[in-house]
C-alpha positions in Angstrom: -13.5 -3.3 22.4 -12.9 -4.8 25.9 -9.2 -5.5 26.0 -9.6 -7.8 29.0 -11.7 -10.3 27.1 -10.1 -13.4 25.4 -10.7 -13.2 21.6 -10.9 -15.8 18.9 -10.9 -15.8 15.1 -9.9 -17.9 12.1 -6.4 -16.6 11.0 -6.3 -18.4 7.6 -8.7 -17.6 4.7 -12.2 -18.9 5.2 -13.2 -21.9 3.1 -11.9 -25.5 2.7 -8.2 -26.1 2.6 -5.4 -28.4 3.8 -5.3 -26.8 7.3 -7.0 -23.9 9.1 -5.4 -21.9 11.9 -7.6 -20.6 14.7 -6.0 -17.9 16.9 -7.0 -17.2 20.5 -5.5 -14.3 22.5 -6.0 -13.0 26.0 -5.3 -13.5 29.6 -7.4 -16.7 29.7 -6.3 -18.1 26.3 -4.3 -21.0 27.7 -6.7 -21.7 30.5 -9.7 -21.9 28.1 -8.0 -24.3 25.7 -6.5 -26.6 28.3 -9.7 -28.5 29.3 -10.7 -28.8 25.6 -7.3 -30.2 24.5 -6.3 -33.8 25.0 -2.6 -34.3 24.4 -1.4 -37.6 23.0 1.3 -37.5 25.7 -1.0 -36.3 28.5 0.6 -32.9 28.7 -1.0 -30.1 30.7 -1.0 -27.0 28.4 -0.7 -24.6 31.4 2.6 -26.2 32.4 4.2 -26.0 28.9 6.9 -23.6 27.9 6.2 -20.7 25.6 6.8 -21.2 21.8 6.1 -24.9 21.9 3.8 -27.1 19.7 1.7 -30.0 20.9 -0.1 -32.8 19.1 -3.5 -33.9 20.4 -7.3 -33.7 20.0 -9.8 -30.9 20.5 -12.7 -32.5 22.5 -16.1 -31.5 23.7 -16.9 -33.9 26.5 -16.3 -37.3 25.0 -16.8 -36.0 21.5 -13.6 -35.6 19.4 -13.9 -32.6 17.1 -10.5 -32.9 15.3 -6.8 -34.0 15.7 -4.8 -30.8 15.9 -1.5 -29.1 16.6 -1.7 -26.5 19.4 1.0 -23.8 19.5 1.5 -21.9 22.8 2.9 -18.4 23.0 3.1 -16.8 26.5 2.9 -13.1 27.0 4.6 -10.8 26.7 6.7 -12.8 24.1 3.9 -13.2 21.6 2.5 -11.3 18.7 -0.2 -9.5 20.8 1.9 -9.3 24.0 -0.8 -11.5 25.7 -1.0 -15.3 26.0 -1.8 -16.7 22.5 -2.8 -20.1 21.4 -3.0 -21.1 17.8 -4.9 -24.3 16.9 -3.9 -25.9 13.5 -6.9 -28.1 12.5 -7.9 -29.7 9.3 -9.2 -27.2 6.8 -12.8 -28.3 6.7 -15.2 -25.4 7.1 -17.4 -27.5 9.3 -14.4 -28.4 11.6 -13.2 -24.8 11.8 -16.7 -23.6 12.8 -17.2 -26.4 15.4 -13.9 -25.5 17.1 -14.6 -21.8 17.1 -18.1 -22.2 18.4 -16.8 -24.5 21.2 -14.6 -21.7 22.5 -17.2 -19.1 22.1 -19.4 -21.1 24.4 -16.6 -21.5 26.9 -15.8 -17.8 27.3 -14.1 -16.4 24.2 -15.4 -13.5 22.1 -15.2 -13.2 18.3 -12.3 -10.8 17.4 -13.1 -7.6 15.6 -11.3 -6.6 12.4 -7.6 -6.1 13.2 -8.0 -6.6 16.9 -5.0 -8.9 17.3 -2.8 -6.3 15.7 -4.5 -3.5 17.7 -3.6 -5.4 20.9 0.0 -5.7 19.7 0.0 -1.9 19.3 -1.6 -1.2 22.7 0.8 -3.6 24.4 3.8 -2.0 22.8 4.8 -4.8 20.5 4.4 -2.5 17.4 4.1 1.2 16.9 1.2 2.5 14.8 3.1 2.8 11.5 4.4 -0.8 11.9 0.9 -2.0 12.6 -0.4 -0.3 9.4 2.5 -2.0 7.6 1.0 -5.4 8.6 -2.1 -4.7 6.5 0.1 -3.4 3.6 2.1 -6.6 3.8 -1.0 -8.8 3.6 -2.3 -6.7 0.7 1.1 -6.6 -1.2 0.8 -8.3 -4.6 4.2 -7.5 -6.1 7.9 -7.4 -5.1 8.1 -3.6 -4.7 5.0 -3.2 -2.5 6.2 -6.2 -0.4 9.6 -4.7 0.0 8.2 -1.3 1.2 5.8 -3.0 3.6 8.5 -5.2 5.1 10.8 -2.2 5.6 8.1 -0.3 7.4 7.0 -3.2 9.5 10.6 -3.8 10.6 10.6 -0.2 11.9 12.6 1.6 9.2 10.2 4.5 8.8 9.1 4.8 12.5 12.7 4.7 13.8 13.5 7.7 11.5 10.5 9.6 12.7 11.2 8.8 16.4 14.7 10.0 16.1 13.7 13.3 14.7 10.9 13.7 17.3 13.3 13.0 20.1 15.8 15.5 18.9 13.1 18.1 18.6 11.7 17.2 22.0 15.1 17.8 23.6 15.2 21.3 22.3 11.5 21.8 23.2 12.3 20.9 26.8 15.0 23.5 26.9 12.7 26.2 25.4 10.0 25.2 27.9 12.6 25.6 30.6 13.3 29.1 29.4 9.6 30.0 30.1 10.2 29.2 33.8 12.9 31.8 33.8 11.3 34.3 31.5 11.8 37.2 33.9 15.6 36.6 34.0 15.9 36.6 30.1 18.1 33.5 29.8 18.5 31.1 26.9 19.1 27.4 27.5 18.5 26.3 23.9 21.4 27.1 21.6 19.6 28.9 18.7 22.4 28.1 16.2 22.2 24.4 16.9 18.4 24.6 16.9 18.4 26.1 13.4 20.7 23.3 12.2 18.4 20.7 13.6 15.4 22.4 12.0 17.2 22.4 8.6 18.0 18.7 9.0 14.4 17.9 9.9 13.1 19.9 6.9 15.4 18.0 4.5 14.3 14.6 5.9 10.6 15.6 5.8 10.8 16.9 2.2 12.5 13.6 1.1 9.8 11.5 2.8 7.0 13.6 1.4 8.5 13.5 -2.1 8.8 9.7 -1.9 5.0 9.4 -1.6 4.6 10.1 -5.3 6.5 6.9 -6.1 5.3 4.9 -3.0 1.6 5.6 -3.8 1.8 4.2 -7.3 3.9 1.2 -6.3 1.4 0.4 -3.6 -1.7 0.8 -5.7 -0.4 -0.2 -9.1 0.4 2.3 -11.9 -2.6 2.9 -14.1 -1.8 3.0 -17.8 -4.5 4.1 -20.3 -4.4 2.7 -23.8 -6.1 5.2 -26.1 -6.6 5.9 -29.8 -9.1 5.7 -32.6 -11.3 2.6 -33.0 -9.8 -0.6 -34.5 -6.2 0.4 -34.1 -5.4 -2.7 -32.0 -5.8 -1.5 -28.4 -7.6 -4.6 -27.2 -5.1 -6.8 -29.0 -2.2 -5.1 -27.2 -3.9 -5.5 -23.9 -4.3 -9.2 -24.5 -0.7 -9.6 -25.5 0.5 -7.7 -22.4 -1.6 -9.8 -20.1 -0.9 -13.0 -22.1 -4.6 -13.9 -22.1 -7.8 -13.1 -24.2 -9.0 -10.5 -21.8 -10.7 -8.1 -24.3 -12.9 -9.0 -27.3 -11.1 -8.3 -30.7 -12.8 -7.9 -34.0 -12.5 -6.0 -37.3 -15.6 -4.0 -36.5 -14.8 -0.4 -35.3 -16.2 0.4 -31.9 -16.1 -3.2 -30.4 -14.8 -1.9 -27.1 -17.6 0.3 -25.7 -16.5 0.4 -22.1 -13.2 0.3 -20.3 -11.5 -3.0 -19.6 -9.0 -3.2 -16.8 -6.5 -5.8 -15.6 -3.2 -5.9 -13.7 0.2 -7.4 -14.4 3.5 -7.2 -12.6 6.5 -6.2 -14.6 9.9 -6.8 -12.9 8.3 -6.4 -9.4 6.2 -3.3 -10.2 2.4 -3.5 -10.5 0.8 -2.0 -13.6 -3.0 -1.6 -14.2 -3.7 -1.5 -17.9 -7.0 0.2 -19.1 -8.3 -0.6 -22.6 -10.5 2.2 -23.5 -13.2 2.8 -26.1 -11.9 4.2 -29.4 -12.0 8.0 -29.7 -14.1 9.2 -32.6 -17.3 11.2 -33.4 -20.3 8.9 -33.1 -24.1 9.1 -32.9 -24.3 5.8 -31.0 -25.3 6.7 -27.5 -23.7 3.7 -25.8 -20.4 4.1 -27.7 -20.5 7.8 -26.8 -20.8 7.0 -23.1 -17.7 4.7 -23.5 -15.7 7.5 -25.1 -16.6 9.8 -22.3 -15.4 7.2 -19.9 -12.2 7.0 -21.9 -11.4 10.6 -21.1 -12.2 10.0 -17.4 -9.7 7.1 -17.3 -7.0 9.2 -19.0 -7.5 11.7 -16.1 -7.0 8.9 -13.6 -4.0 7.3 -15.3 -0.3 7.9 -14.6 0.8 7.0 -18.1 -0.9 7.3 -21.5 -0.3 4.9 -24.4 -1.5 6.6 -27.6 -1.8 4.0 -30.4 -2.5 4.6 -34.1 -2.7 2.2 -37.1 0.6 2.6 -39.1 -1.2 1.3 -42.2 -3.4 4.4 -42.3 -0.6 6.8 -41.7 0.8 8.8 -44.6 3.6 11.3 -44.5 1.3 14.2 -45.3 -1.3 13.1 -42.7 -1.4 15.5 -39.8 -4.4 13.9 -38.0 -2.4 11.6 -35.8 0.2 14.4 -35.1 -2.5 16.8 -34.1 -4.1 14.2 -31.7 -0.8 13.4 -30.1 -0.1 17.1 -29.6 -3.5 17.7 -28.2 -3.0 14.9 -25.6 0.4 16.3 -24.7 -1.0 19.8 -24.2 -4.0 18.6 -22.2 -1.9 16.3 -19.9 1.6 17.9 -19.9 2.6 16.1 -16.6 1.6 12.6 -17.8 4.2 10.5 -19.6 2.9 9.8 -23.2 4.2 6.9 -25.2 3.2 6.9 -28.9 2.7 3.5 -30.5 2.5 2.8 -34.3 0.8 -0.5 -34.5 0.6 -3.1 -37.3 4.1 -2.5 -38.5 4.3 -6.1 -39.7 2.3 -4.9 -42.7 4.7 -2.2 -43.7 7.9 -2.1 -45.6 11.1 -1.2 -43.8 11.5 2.2 -45.6 8.0 3.2 -44.5 8.7 2.4 -40.8 12.0 4.4 -41.0 10.1 7.4 -42.4 7.5 7.1 -39.7 10.1 7.4 -36.9 11.7 10.4 -38.7 8.3 12.1 -39.0 7.0 11.6 -35.4 10.3 11.3 -33.4 9.9 9.5 -30.1 7.8 6.6 -31.6 7.6 2.9 -30.6 6.9 0.6 -33.5 4.9 -2.5 -32.6 2.8 -5.3 -34.0 0.4 -6.3 -31.2 -0.9 -9.2 -33.3 2.6 -10.6 -33.9 3.8 -9.6 -30.4 6.6 -7.5 -31.9 7.9 -4.7 -29.7 5.7 -5.6 -26.7 8.6 -6.6 -24.4 10.4 -3.4 -25.3 7.2 -1.5 -24.4 7.2 -3.1 -21.0 10.8 -2.1 -20.4 9.9 1.5 -21.4 7.0 1.5 -18.9 9.2 0.3 -16.1 11.9 3.0 -16.9 9.3 5.7 -16.3 9.1 4.8 -12.6 11.9 6.1 -10.5 12.6 3.2 -8.1 16.1 4.3 -7.2 15.1 4.9 -3.6 13.6 1.5 -3.4 16.8 -0.2 -4.7 18.9 1.8 -2.3 16.7 0.8 0.7 15.5 4.3 1.4 12.3 4.9 3.3 9.3 5.3 0.9 5.9 6.6 2.1 2.9 4.8 0.8 0.3 5.7 3.4 -1.9 8.8 2.9 -2.3 9.4 6.6 1.5 9.5 7.0 1.8 11.8 4.0 -0.8 14.2 5.6 1.0 14.2 9.0 4.4 14.7 7.5 3.1 17.6 5.4 1.5 19.3 8.5 4.7 18.7 10.5 6.8 20.4 7.7 4.5 23.4 7.9 5.1 23.7 11.6 8.8 23.4 11.2 8.7 26.3 8.7 6.7 28.3 11.2 9.4 27.6 13.8 12.2 28.7 11.4 10.3 31.9 10.6 9.8 32.6 14.3 13.5 32.2 15.0 14.3 34.6 12.1 11.9 37.2 13.5 13.2 36.7 17.1 9.8 35.7 18.4 9.5 34.9 22.1 10.1 31.4 23.4 6.4 31.0 24.4 5.2 31.6 20.8 7.9 29.3 19.3 7.0 26.6 21.8 3.4 26.5 20.5 4.6 25.6 17.0 7.1 23.0 18.4 4.4 21.3 20.4 2.2 21.1 17.2 5.1 19.6 15.2 5.7 17.1 17.9 2.0 16.3 17.8 2.1 15.4 14.1 5.2 13.3 14.5 3.5 11.4 17.4 0.4 10.8 15.2 2.5 8.7 12.8 4.0 6.4 15.4 0.9 6.3 17.6 2.5 8.1 20.6 -0.5 10.4 20.1 -3.7 8.7 19.0 -7.4 8.8 19.4 -10.1 6.1 19.5 -11.5 7.4 16.2 -8.1 7.2 14.6 -7.4 3.6 15.8 -10.9 2.6 14.7 -10.5 3.9 11.2 -7.1 2.2 10.8 -7.9 -1.2 12.2 -11.3 -1.4 10.5 -9.5 -2.0 7.3 -7.7 -5.2 8.6 -9.0 -8.7 8.1 -10.7 -10.4 11.1 -7.9 -12.9 11.9 -5.1 -10.3 12.0 
């Protein structure tokens, strides 16, 4: 990408709407728009103050393309750090394309994916982790993921990393200085204070790394597999949770032959429910493929809902108990919620005995919507969002998780080196490597390949 060129793109979603916003950024942005904009008050855009809005028309010669509002943002006080002009036109696809093509003919270039935010990063308006948070903010579809993205975009995570990096850099400078006086055997870096700093960094890194387990599921939604034998009510439960007829329901066993997935937000947390094919021995090839996929989805899920038909359960029946135990043994780290469905058909004494027999059991009637809200509350309670409520930094980005893990490895190497009284030149190698991984997160150390991979995932107008 040539950063000297002036770029243009539609900043609002493509298609018809009330308005469309066209964004132009670059050194010539204002100069390129000025001759194509006729202000109703005869204003010259080049003479207007930054952060001002002007009503007028976009013209090509004597032809009027549209009546618009033009917003002027002069660098460096703009999103990209360059001169930026945003044209709010009517949301006709034809009008949007006519305006964009006009400026392409007059010297603009179509922006690449994420190029506006890339320029903001290159011009020091955002660090790399903040830039990545912009994409997360756009993609956020529930309260929790929005809150995490906002905190990261406002610099909560990067400021914490920059502070640790600076403190480590200060000690690194002193140790590097010792190398210049190696023949005199002097120590400028207080080893006791250095150990305290390394312990502090280790604690912070471990906390951030541990937060990824929660952050990752919040960002991507928590997959919940609904499993059990055929015709126990799995599809009915999915429909009740989603409050729509998402899955086919019938009295014929084996109706669901493939997995059905949909998402819902429960108190700000996204859950992705997966209705699976009923587990049973079958000679039907297609149903068998669905059952195989059921076990694949159990592997991918974070939570398992095992459902059985309470009508078919008798106190001397060990089939359901054995199936529950097998799932627990096979997936010991996955939370398992056992559901006895169709309790509306049972007498109260029978439901009481069911709970005594199985223990941690949730009684529901998917058909009558009994116990479904309690199930939602139970699901939410499985997710530890204490850190989110307390405003703590939570990691959601796999790249950040990788860099933090590598930095922690280097910190442990430094600690081990100090314990074994290694020379300053050997310790400094590990310090430089730790600083490198810290710098990768904020973008103080970056490569063209890294930036290309990150910004390729952005939408064009951002």
